[in-house]
C-alpha positions, -999 to +999 in steps of 0.1 A: +126+103-069+148+092-042+135+086-006+154+117+005+136+138-021+103+124-012+110+129+025+118+166+019+086+171+000+065+158+029+087+172+057+092+136+071+123+119+083+141+096+058+136+064+079+098+071+081+096+077+044+116+045+035+093+024+057+062+038+040+078+033+006+086-003+015+049-009+022+039+007-011+066-014-029+053-046-013+018-037-024+030-033-060+021+004-061+057+017-063+086+004-085+122+007-074+153+011-096+187+008-081+210+035-095+245+032-080+240+037-042+205+053-047+171+037-050+148+057-073+111+052-066+085+055-093+047+053-089+032+024-108+002+044-121-014+015-139-015-006-107-027+024-087-055+030-112-066-006-110-067-006-072-086+027-070-110+017-097-118-016-079-121+004-046-145+029-061-166+002-077-170-013-042-185+020-030-208+023-059-221-012-053-229-004-017-212-034-002-208-038+035-172-051+034-144-040+011-131-067-012-096-069+005-112-072+040-135-099+028-105-119+014-086-114+046-115-129+065-117-159+042-080-166+046-081-161+084-111-186+086-093-211+064-063-211+086-084-213+118-071-180+132-089-150+145-083-117+128-061-093+147-078-061+157-058-029+151-056-002+177-074+030+166-051+057+151 
């Protein structure tokens, strides 16, 4: 689907949709194919399944910190920086 088609489905603006798609693309969850002037987005279902399986495994194990958050903390400590706190949404 193109960004415009996706935006129409979710009643969002095109710029908002493309920003979200860029995040998903950077995470490897969406693949993009250039077709002329259009970019066609396709969900990478194998990658999504792997991520969600890992995430659900974390819940079943009853861990206090999700794997991705734990890795961010390790990287932050290794670089001697404090983690940025995010404003609540």
